[in-house]
C-alpha positions as CSV (number, residue, x, y, z in Angstrom):
1,M,-0.1,0.0,-0.1
2,D,0.8,3.5,-0.6
3,Q,1.8,5.8,2.2
4,P,0.5,9.4,1.9
5,S,3.6,11.6,1.7
6,E,1.9,14.2,4.3
7,P,1.0,13.3,7.6
8,L,-3.0,13.0,7.9
9,E,-3.3,15.8,10.4
10,A,-1.9,18.4,7.8
11,S,-4.8,17.7,5.3
12,T,-7.2,18.5,8.3
13,R,-5.9,21.8,9.1
14,T,-7.8,25.2,8.5
15,P,-6.2,28.1,6.8
16,V,-4.8,30.7,8.8
17,D,-6.9,33.9,8.6
18,P,-4.6,36.9,7.0
19,V,-3.7,39.7,9.3
20,P,-5.9,42.9,8.8
21,P,-3.9,45.8,7.6
22,V,-2.8,48.3,10.3
23,V,-4.5,51.3,10.4
24,E,-2.8,54.6,11.5
25,V,-4.9,56.7,14.1
26,P,-4.0,59.9,14.9
27,P,-2.9,60.2,18.5
28,L,-5.4,62.1,20.7
29,P,-4.1,64.9,23.1
30,S,-2.7,63.7,26.2
31,S,-5.3,65.5,28.4
32,N,-7.7,68.1,28.6
33,A,-4.9,70.6,29.1
34,D,-4.2,70.9,25.3
35,F,-7.7,72.3,24.4
36,P,-7.8,76.3,24.7
37,I,-10.8,77.9,26.1
38,T,-12.8,81.0,25.0
39,D,-13.9,84.4,26.8
40,E,-17.4,82.8,26.9
41,Q,-16.4,79.6,28.6
42,R,-14.3,81.6,31.1
43,Q,-17.2,84.1,31.9
44,A,-19.7,80.9,32.3
45,A,-17.2,79.8,35.0
46,V,-17.2,83.0,36.9
47,N,-21.3,83.0,36.7
48,Y,-20.9,79.2,37.9
49,L,-18.9,80.2,41.1
50,D,-21.2,83.5,41.9
51,G,-24.1,80.9,41.9
52,E,-22.1,78.4,44.0
53,M,-21.6,81.5,46.6
54,A,-25.2,82.3,46.3
55,R,-26.1,78.7,47.2
56,G,-23.8,79.0,50.0
57,T,-21.2,76.3,49.3
58,M,-18.1,78.5,49.2
59,Q,-17.2,81.4,51.1
60,P,-16.6,84.8,49.3
61,V,-13.0,84.9,49.7
62,E,-12.5,81.6,48.0
63,V,-15.0,82.4,45.2
64,E,-12.7,85.5,44.4
65,R,-9.7,83.6,44.5
66,R,-11.2,80.9,42.2
67,K,-12.8,83.7,39.9
68,Q,-9.1,85.2,39.4
69,L,-8.0,81.6,38.3
70,A,-11.0,81.3,36.0
71,R,-10.2,84.6,34.5
72,A,-6.5,83.5,33.9
73,A,-7.1,80.2,32.8
74,T,-6.1,79.3,28.9
75,T,-6.9,75.5,29.1
76,V,-9.7,73.4,30.1
77,A,-7.9,71.8,32.7
78,E,-7.1,75.3,34.3
79,L,-10.8,76.3,34.1
80,L,-11.9,72.9,35.6
81,A,-9.3,73.3,38.4
82,A,-10.5,76.7,39.2
83,T,-14.5,75.8,39.2
84,V,-14.3,72.2,41.0
85,V,-16.5,72.4,44.1
86,D,-16.3,69.6,46.8
87,E,-19.9,68.4,47.2
88,S,-19.2,65.6,49.5
89,P,-21.2,66.1,52.6
90,A,-19.3,66.5,56.1
91,P,-19.4,63.6,58.1
92,A,-22.1,63.2,60.8
93,P,-21.2,63.8,64.3
94,I,-20.9,60.7,66.3
95,R,-23.6,60.2,68.9
96,S,-23.3,58.0,71.7
97,S,-26.8,56.5,72.5
98,G,-27.6,56.4,76.2
99,R,-29.2,53.0,76.1
100,T,-26.0,51.5,74.6
101,N,-23.8,53.0,77.4
102,V,-26.2,51.6,80.0
103,L,-26.4,48.0,78.4
104,A,-22.5,47.9,78.1
105,L,-22.0,48.8,81.8
106,L,-24.8,46.1,83.1
107,L,-23.1,43.6,81.0
108,G,-19.6,44.7,82.4
109,L,-21.2,44.4,85.8
110,V,-22.7,40.7,85.1
111,V,-19.3,39.7,84.1
112,A,-17.4,41.3,87.1
113,V,-20.0,39.3,89.4
114,L,-19.5,36.1,87.6
115,L,-15.6,36.4,87.8
116,L,-16.0,37.2,91.7
117,V,-18.2,34.3,92.3
118,T,-15.8,31.8,90.4
119,V,-12.5,33.3,91.3
120,V,-12.7,34.6,95.0
121,P,-13.8,31.0,96.4
122,K,-10.7,29.2,94.4
123,L,-8.4,31.8,96.2
124,F,-9.1,30.6,100.0
């Protein structure tokens, strides 16, 4: 019998898909710092800061400082830095419940009595 010249598994292989061509994509700006802003955007930022002061989220001194930064901003990043407002709520004060303290004292008293009842007789 004739032997095939190629192994059997070679005939069951599927052809390899060709590699798609590489498409050149223009680079994106590294950050918002590369985007210039207009006078209208600066004025909108100043108006926003005035509104934040009216809402009571910022003190007048802080608003004036940020308005100066906004007027001097030349890029989107600088304008964002001048207008960002920390809206995270202040942490709530910790209140202790009087009932919890009473319960803790009672449990401590029970443990102390149990220790006295079990340990003191063994000492004598």
